[in-house]
C-alpha positions in Angstrom: -16.8 41.2 51.1 -16.4 38.3 48.7 -17.8 36.1 46.3 -20.4 33.4 47.1 -19.1 30.5 47.4 -20.8 29.0 44.0 -19.9 32.2 41.9 -18.4 31.3 38.5 -14.5 31.7 37.9 -15.1 33.7 34.6 -17.5 36.0 37.0 -15.0 37.0 39.7 -12.1 36.7 36.9 -9.5 39.8 38.1 -11.9 40.6 40.8 -10.6 37.8 43.1 -10.0 39.4 46.3 -12.6 40.2 48.9 -13.3 44.0 49.2 -12.5 45.3 52.6 -14.2 48.8 53.7 -13.1 50.8 56.3 -13.9 54.1 57.4 -16.9 56.0 57.3 -19.3 56.3 54.3 -22.0 58.8 54.4 -25.1 57.9 52.1 -27.0 60.7 50.6 -30.0 58.9 49.3 -31.8 60.8 46.5 -35.4 60.2 45.1 -35.6 58.5 41.9 -39.4 58.5 41.0 -42.7 58.4 42.8 -45.3 56.1 41.9 -47.8 57.3 44.8 -47.5 59.5 48.0 -47.0 56.3 50.4 -43.5 55.6 51.6 -43.5 52.4 49.6 -44.2 54.1 46.3 -41.0 56.0 46.3 -38.0 54.5 44.4 -34.3 55.9 45.7 -31.0 55.7 44.8 -27.2 56.6 46.4 -24.2 56.6 44.5 -21.2 56.0 46.8 -17.6 56.8 45.3 -14.8 54.8 47.0 -11.3 55.0 46.2 -8.1 53.0 47.0 
């Protein structure tokens, strides 16, 4: 993954190198909030920790 061609130099300062993910990263989705009982009414999130 790398920055878009039009990304400003200040935005990517210190983070210019592309991110390369290898391996398996299981995703454990959690429910954040529910506005109604439909699938589209549930907001979900996940957090993945990736170390060097």
